[in-house]
N, C-alpha and C positions, 0 to 999 in steps of 0.2 A: 402580563404575559410576556415571556422572554422573546428576544428576537428570533430564535430558532423555532420556538413554538409558533409564532405568528407566521413564518415562512411556511412550515409544514401545513398549516391549515389553509393557507392559500395555494397549496399544491406544490410548493417550491421545497428544494432541499439544498443543504449545503454540503459541499465537497471541498477537499483539501487537495490541492494541485502540486505535483512534485516533479522534479527533474530526474532522469536517469539517462545518462548520456546525452544525446541531443533531442530526447523524446520526453513528452510530458504525460504524465499519468495522474489519475485522481482516485481517491476513496471517499466514501461517506464519512463526514466529519463525525458522525456519532459513534463510529468505531474507534476514533483517535482519543486517546487519554492524555498523551502529551507528546512534545517534541523536544528531543535533547541532543546535545553535542556526541559526537563519535566518542566511544569508550572501547578499547581493545576488548575483544571477547576471549574467553578460554576455551580452547577447541574440545570437543567432545567426541571421543571415539565412536565409530559406527554410525555418525549422524549422517543425513543426506549431504550431498555435495554443496548445495546451496545454504546449508545452515553453518554460520561462521563459528558458532560457540555459543557460550551463555555468558551473562553479566549479572551482577548482584544489583537489583533495583530496590533500594529501601528494603534489604532483608529478603526479598523474594528472587528466586533464580529465573531469569528470562532468556529464552533463546533469541538470537540475533539471526535473522535471515537476510541474506544478500538478495534484495529484490531483484536486482538485475540478472543474477544467475538463475533465480526462481523463474523468471519470465523468458528464460532461454537465450539472454543475451550475454555479452562478455562479463566474467566475474569482476567485481569491484576490488581495486586496490584502494582500500579505504585510508583516508587522510584525515587530518584535524577539521577540514572543511565539510566533510560529510556529517549528516544528521541521522538520528534514529527516530523514526515514528513509532511511539508505542502505541500499539493498537490491541483492541479486545477482538479476538475471533472466537466465536462461541464462548466457550467457558475459559479460554486460555489468553494469556496475555503474551504478545509476540513484539519483538523490536524489528522494524523493517528498515534496512540500510539504504538510504536515497542520497543523491548528491545533494539536493537543497529543495525546500519547500518553497513553492513559488507563489502561491495565491490561494485564497479562499473564494470559491465560487458559489453563487445562489443560482440554481438552475431548476427548470420545470421539466417534466417528461418530454415536452416538445423540443427541447434543446438537445436530446439525447437521440443520435442517429443509430441505426443498427449496425453491428460490426460487419464490414464488407465480406463477401463470400471469399475472396481472394486471400483472406488471412489464413494463417496455418491453424491447424486443429488446436495447437497448444494455446494460440490467442484467443480463439473463439470459446475455449474452455472457461477462461476466466474473465474475458472482456464483456462487460455489460452493454457497452455501446461506445460510440465516439461522440465528443463534444466539438463542434466547430464554432470557436469563439475568437472573435478579433484575429483572424488569419491564423490561429493556433489550432492544431487538432490534438485533442487531449482524450486519452482512452480511459474510460471509465472501469475500474478493476473491481471485481466481486471478490472480496477477501475469503469468503467461506469457500469460493471455488478454487482458490489458491492453495488452501489447506484443507483437503478432504478430512474428514473426521479421524481416519485411521492415521494420517500423517501428523496431524497436530497431536495426537497422542504420543506419538513416537517422539516428537520434538520435545 
């Protein structure tokens, strides 16, 4: 039995944590296909402001989303230090631009606190909860909520 399967049977789940600015976020590791270095994207006309463009990933065209801009924060000025998290969202593969991947966490539902009511509607729309781990506050993001069916089709 694999490490991940064992954790899931015990009620745990693995999350990949990453930084955007001075904040930490995480997503379910099962949605992550790979992590790669920043590659400049080719801009696409008429795309949402948070879509930086597309790159060629082994022969497939993949949209690159500035996750900071998508979360309503300051748009990213990408450098060679940034990374792209290649994630599967429903039937689409999307590249998520983040500053750095910081951790792989194994958590249970007990570790996930509800999103505070003081959060903006935008945050509550995609935040599945908050993890308070070792004096860190990490927001758990639901990728499907970030990319509604109609938007992922547009990207």
